[in-house]
C-alpha positions in Angstrom: -16.3 0.9 29.0 -19.6 2.6 30.0 -21.5 4.6 27.4 -21.5 7.6 29.8 -17.7 7.5 30.0 -16.1 10.4 28.2 -13.7 8.0 26.5 -16.6 6.1 25.0 -18.1 9.2 23.5 -14.6 10.2 22.2 -14.2 6.8 20.5 -17.5 7.2 18.7 -16.7 10.7 17.7 -13.2 9.7 16.4 -14.9 7.1 14.1 -17.4 9.8 12.9 -14.5 12.1 12.1 -12.5 9.4 10.3 -15.0 7.2 8.4 -16.1 9.7 5.8 -16.7 9.2 2.1 -14.4 10.4 -0.6 -14.3 9.8 -4.3 -10.8 9.6 -5.7 -7.4 10.0 -4.0 -7.9 12.4 -1.1 -5.0 14.8 -1.9 -6.1 15.8 -5.4 -9.7 15.8 -4.0 -8.6 18.2 -1.3 -7.2 20.5 -4.0 -10.5 20.2 -5.9 -12.4 20.9 -2.8 -10.4 24.1 -2.1 -10.8 25.3 -5.7 -14.5 24.6 -5.6 -15.0 26.4 -2.3 -12.9 29.4 -3.5 -14.9 29.5 -6.7 -18.1 29.6 -4.7 -16.8 32.6 -2.8 -15.5 34.2 -6.0 -18.9 33.8 -7.5 -17.8 32.8 -11.0 -15.4 30.6 -12.9 -11.8 32.1 -12.5 -9.7 33.4 -15.3 -6.6 31.9 -13.7 -5.6 29.7 -10.8 -2.5 29.5 -8.6 -1.9 26.5 -6.3 0.8 26.4 -3.7 1.3 23.0 -2.2 3.6 21.3 0.3 5.9 18.6 -1.0 3.8 15.7 0.3 0.8 17.1 -1.5 2.8 17.4 -4.8 4.0 13.8 -4.2 0.6 12.4 -3.7 -1.1 14.1 -6.6 1.6 13.8 -9.3 0.8 10.2 -10.6 -2.8 9.5 -9.6 -5.8 9.8 -11.9 -8.3 12.4 -10.8 -11.7 10.8 -11.2 -14.4 12.2 -13.4 -11.9 14.1 -15.6 -11.4 11.5 -18.4 -8.1 10.2 -17.1 -6.3 13.4 -16.2 -3.6 13.5 -13.6 -1.9 16.2 -11.5 -2.5 19.3 -9.5 -3.6 21.3 -12.5 -6.3 18.8 -13.4 -7.5 18.6 -9.8 -7.7 22.4 -9.5 -9.5 22.8 -12.8 -12.0 20.0 -12.0 -12.9 21.7 -8.7 -13.1 25.2 -10.1 -15.1 24.3 -13.2 -17.3 21.5 -12.0 -16.9 20.9 -8.3 -19.7 21.0 -5.7 -18.0 22.2 -2.5 -21.0 21.0 -0.4 -20.1 17.4 -1.2 -16.7 18.0 0.5 -14.4 15.0 -0.4 -17.0 13.9 -3.0 -16.6 17.3 -4.5 -16.2 16.0 -8.1 -18.6 13.0 -7.8 -21.3 14.6 -9.9 -19.4 15.8 -12.9 -21.3 15.4 -16.1 -19.9 14.3 -19.5 -20.2 17.9 -20.7 -18.3 19.2 -17.7 -15.5 16.7 -18.4 -15.0 18.5 -21.7 -15.2 21.9 -20.0 -12.4 20.8 -17.6 -10.2 19.8 -20.5 -11.0 23.0 -22.4 -10.2 25.1 -19.3 -6.9 23.4 -18.9 -6.0 24.2 -22.5 -7.1 27.8 -22.4 -6.5 29.2 -18.9 -3.4 29.8 -16.8 -2.9 27.4 -13.9 0.4 27.7 -12.0 1.8 25.4 -9.3 4.4 26.3 -6.8 5.9 24.8 -3.7 4.2 26.1 -0.5 6.3 28.2 1.8 7.0 26.9 5.3 7.3 23.4 6.7 3.7 22.3 7.2 3.5 18.8 5.8 -0.1 19.1 4.7 -0.6 22.6 3.2 -2.6 23.8 0.2 -3.1 27.5 -0.8 -5.5 28.1 -3.7 -5.7 31.5 -5.3 -8.5 32.2 -7.9 -8.7 35.4 -9.9 -11.5 36.7 -12.2 -11.2 40.2 -13.4 -10.5 42.4 -10.5 -11.6 39.9 -7.9 -9.3 37.5 -6.1 -10.0 34.8 -3.5 -7.3 33.0 -1.5 -8.1 29.9 0.5 -5.8 27.7 2.5 -6.3 24.1 3.7 -3.8 22.8 6.3 -3.1 19.7 8.4 -5.9 17.6 7.0 -8.0 17.4 3.9 -11.1 19.5 4.8 -9.5 21.9 7.3 -10.0 25.4 5.8 -7.9 27.7 8.0 -7.8 30.9 5.9 -10.1 32.7 3.4 -9.5 36.1 1.9 -11.5 38.0 -0.8 -10.0 41.1 -2.4 -7.8 41.7 0.6 -10.6 41.3 3.2 -10.1 38.3 5.5 -13.3 36.3 5.7 -11.8 33.4 7.9 -8.6 33.1 9.8 -8.2 30.1 12.1 -4.7 31.3 13.2 -1.6 29.3 13.5 -2.5 25.8 14.5 -1.1 22.3 14.4 -2.1 18.8 13.5 -2.9 18.1 17.1 -5.0 21.2 17.6 -6.9 21.4 14.4 -10.5 20.9 15.6 -10.5 17.1 15.8 -11.2 15.1 18.8 -7.9 14.3 20.7 -6.5 10.9 19.8 -4.7 10.7 23.2 -7.4 8.4 24.5 -6.3 5.7 22.0 -4.2 2.8 23.4 -4.5 -0.9 22.4 -6.0 -1.7 25.9 -8.6 1.1 25.6 -9.5 0.2 22.1 -10.0 -3.4 23.0 -12.1 -2.4 26.0 -14.2 -0.2 23.7 -14.6 -2.9 21.1 -15.6 -5.6 23.6 -18.1 -3.5 25.5 -19.6 -1.1 22.9 -23.2 -1.1 21.8 -22.7 -2.1 18.1 -25.7 0.1 17.2 -23.6 3.1 18.0 -21.2 2.3 15.1 -23.4 0.2 12.9 -24.3 2.8 10.3 -20.7 4.1 10.1 -18.9 0.8 9.8 -21.6 -0.9 7.6 -21.2 2.0 5.1 -17.4 1.4 5.1 -17.9 -2.3 4.4 -20.4 -1.6 1.6 -18.4 1.1 -0.1 -15.0 -0.4 0.2 -16.0 -4.0 -0.7 -17.8 -2.6 -3.8 -14.7 -1.0 -5.1 -12.6 -4.1 -4.4 -15.0 -6.1 -6.5 -14.8 -3.5 -9.3 -11.0 -3.9 -9.1 -11.3 -7.6 -9.6 -13.9 -7.3 -12.4 -12.4 -4.4 -14.3 -9.1 -3.5 -15.9 -7.5 -1.1 -13.4 -3.9 0.0 -12.9 -1.4 -2.9 -12.7 -4.2 -5.3 -11.8 -2.3 -6.5 -8.7 -5.4 -8.1 -7.3 -5.8 -10.3 -10.4 -2.2 -11.2 -10.6 -2.3 -12.4 -7.0 -5.4 -14.5 -7.6 -4.0 -16.0 -10.8 -0.5 -17.0 -9.5 -1.2 -17.4 -5.7 -4.7 -18.9 -5.7 -7.8 -18.1 -3.6 -6.9 -19.3 -0.1 -8.3 -16.9 2.5 -4.8 -15.6 3.3 -4.4 -14.7 -0.4 -8.0 -13.6 -0.9 -7.7 -11.0 1.9 -4.6 -9.6 0.1 -5.9 -9.5 -3.4 -9.3 -8.0 -2.6 -7.7 -5.2 -0.7 -5.2 -4.7 -3.5 -7.9 -4.7 -6.1 -9.7 -1.8 -4.3 -6.6 0.2 -4.6 -6.1 -0.9 -8.3 -9.4 0.7 -9.1 -9.1 3.7 -6.9 -5.6 4.8 -8.0 -6.6 4.6 -11.6 -9.7 6.9 -11.6 -12.6 4.6 -10.6 -15.6 6.8 -9.8 -16.9 4.6 -6.9 -16.6 6.3 -3.5 -14.7 4.8 -0.6 -14.8 5.4 3.1 -11.4 6.7 4.3 -9.4 6.2 7.5 -6.7 8.6 8.7 -7.4 10.7 5.6 -6.7 7.9 3.2 -9.0 5.8 1.0 -6.3 3.2 0.6 -6.0 2.9 4.4 -9.8 2.7 4.6 -9.8 -0.2 2.1 -6.9 -2.0 3.7 -8.4 -1.7 7.2 -11.7 -3.1 6.2 -11.7 -5.4 3.2 -9.3 -8.2 4.5 -11.3 -8.2 7.8 -14.6 -8.7 5.9 -13.0 -11.6 3.9 -11.9 -13.3 7.1 -15.2 -12.7 8.9 -17.1 -14.3 6.0 -14.7 -17.2 5.8 -15.0 -17.9 9.5 -18.7 -17.5 9.5 -18.9 -15.1 12.5 -22.0 -13.1 13.2 -22.5 -9.8 11.4 -22.1 -7.8 14.7 -18.7 -9.6 15.3 -17.6 -8.5 11.8 -18.6 -4.9 12.6 -16.6 -5.0 15.9 -13.6 -6.4 14.0 -13.7 -3.7 11.3 -14.1 -1.0 14.0 -11.1 -2.5 15.8 -9.0 -2.4 12.7 -10.0 1.2 12.0 -9.2 2.4 15.5 -5.8 0.5 15.6 -4.9 2.1 12.3 -5.8 5.5 13.5 -3.8 4.9 16.7 -0.7 3.9 14.8 -1.0 6.6 12.2 -1.5 9.4 14.8 2.1 9.3 15.9 3.3 9.3 12.3 1.1 12.1 10.9 -1.3 12.3 8.0 1.4 12.4 5.4 4.9 11.0 5.6 7.6 9.0 3.8 6.2 6.0 5.9 3.6 4.2 3.8 0.2 4.5 5.4 -0.8 1.0 4.2 1.5 -0.4 6.8 -0.6 0.8 9.7 -3.8 -0.4 8.1 -2.4 -3.8 7.1 -1.1 -4.3 10.7 -4.5 -3.2 12.0 -6.3 -5.6 9.7 -4.0 -8.4 10.9 -4.8 -7.7 14.5 -8.5 -7.6 13.7 -8.1 -11.0 12.0 -6.5 -12.3 15.3 -9.7 -11.0 17.1 -12.0 -12.8 14.6 -10.1 -16.0 15.4 -10.8 -15.6 19.1 -7.8 -13.5 20.1 -8.1 -10.7 22.6 -5.7 -8.1 24.1 -2.7 -10.4 24.2 -3.1 -11.8 20.7 -3.9 -8.4 19.2 -0.9 -6.7 20.8 1.6 -9.4 19.8 0.1 -9.5 16.2 0.7 -5.7 16.0 4.3 -5.9 17.2 5.2 -8.8 14.9 3.6 -7.1 11.9 5.2 -3.7 12.6 8.6 -5.3 13.0 8.2 -7.0 9.7 7.2 -4.2 7.4 7.8 -0.8 9.0 9.9 1.4 6.8 8.1 0.8 3.5 8.2 4.1 1.8 5.4 6.3 0.5 6.4 7.6 -2.9 3.0 9.1 -3.7 -0.4 7.8 -4.8 -0.2 5.6 -7.9 -0.9 2.0 -9.1 1.9 0.5 -7.0 0.0 1.3 -3.9 -2.0 -1.8 -4.5 1.1 -4.0 -4.3 2.2 -2.3 -1.1 -1.3 -2.9 0.4 -0.9 -6.6 -0.5 2.5 -6.7 1.3 1.1 -4.9 4.4 -1.9 -7.2 4.7 0.5 -10.2 4.4 2.6 -8.8 7.2 -0.5 -8.4 9.4 -1.6 -12.0 8.7 2.0 -13.3 9.3 2.1 -11.4 12.6 -0.9 -13.3 13.8 0.2 -16.7 12.7 3.6 -16.2 14.2 2.1 -15.6 17.6 -0.4 -18.4 17.1 2.7 -20.6 16.7 4.4 -19.2 19.8 6.8 -17.1 17.8 7.4 -13.4 18.3 9.8 -10.6 17.9 11.1 -9.3 21.2 12.2 -6.2 23.1 15.5 -4.9 21.8 15.3 -6.5 18.4 15.6 -3.5 16.1 12.8 -1.0 16.7 10.7 -3.5 18.8 10.4 -2.3 22.5 8.8 -4.0 25.5 5.1 -3.4 25.3 3.0 -2.7 22.3 2.6 1.0 23.1 6.3 1.5 23.2 6.7 -0.2 19.8 3.9 1.9 18.4 5.7 5.0 19.8 8.9 4.0 18.1 7.1 3.6 14.8 5.6 7.1 15.2 9.1 8.5 15.9 10.5 6.7 12.9 7.7 7.9 10.5 7.4 11.5 11.8 11.0 12.4 12.5 13.4 9.6 11.3 12.1 9.6 7.7 12.0 13.4 7.1 15.0 13.4 4.9 13.8 10.3 3.2 10.6 12.2 2.4 12.6 15.2 1.0 14.7 12.9 -1.2 11.6 11.1 -2.5 10.1 14.4 -3.5 13.3 15.5 -5.1 13.5 12.3 -7.1 9.8 12.5 -8.2 10.1 16.2 -9.2 13.5 15.7 -11.0 15.4 18.0 -8.7 
């Protein structure tokens, strides 16, 4: 793929759009970002806050610790943190600079101010409407379709920003239609590594650091440590437990930033950390490791595009399968090995549910990475799942399309039932 090719530029831009830093689970952070931005427009700390959120937002915020709040969970905590102490200019690191005194202010605000949470109207899967009121002044701000996409701002009845009705596929991001396994492999094999070096190196540095913290500290259910203690430190296990450990820390309020993929820090960790472990084990060059991580990222984005940002389909599946395919690449595999690894892995683990962000995400990540590695070793041993066996279709793109259909449409009622179960309805 030539550097002057429009596709080449699109691939670079997609990575720029996707590989961005975030501190904390991205759904509560999106609420904090919206509250901080609305407070900036309001000009003072609000007297009261109302948050209207779609079901998937409620699901993903309910059980995860909001970092820099002293262990608080939930939409109210995220909104208060953003309104009281958020720096909107930091975007998804909006609450990364909260001081000890501000943590106390956040708790005091929660105890003394009205914060109401209601389901959002309509059927947009990713939808947040934050309303801040102080005296006679009111600001309403809406984020839709992805975490930083502010589509509406109104102050005291005057519309300051209105992006109009849009959709996930027309929300200001570079079209993902250029992504296919063949095109991704062409890009990875021919790209100038310097064009992605800074982006991917930052991902490796950030995400490996939080994985190490997960193994060194006491976070969540300590899935990483359990895997190491009872399964050992073989590379196939190490790849799993290091990725799980990153999620252990992140889901339980660790204040280290991560680089996200497809809007998710857990996916960003899963797509990168196992690949780094294998690259170091195999002793490949640093540039080859960078290519492999970029491959995992792009495959993850490709698989997740058809499913959507939020779904009942666990996002770790796409990232774990992407990591497995990148591991195949590190072992000398090319288009054929990568494609068959993906199909085998997707056939193994697709359908694992997303029931919100919480400590068990780490265990799901370990299972997803295991499926990715199994998918590679199956093909290496001349074993594969074939066309017509369940959701597997002839050709990797057709199988990926089936996964998108399953996650976006087939699991809609599953998603609704999960949300009903989690909210006690």
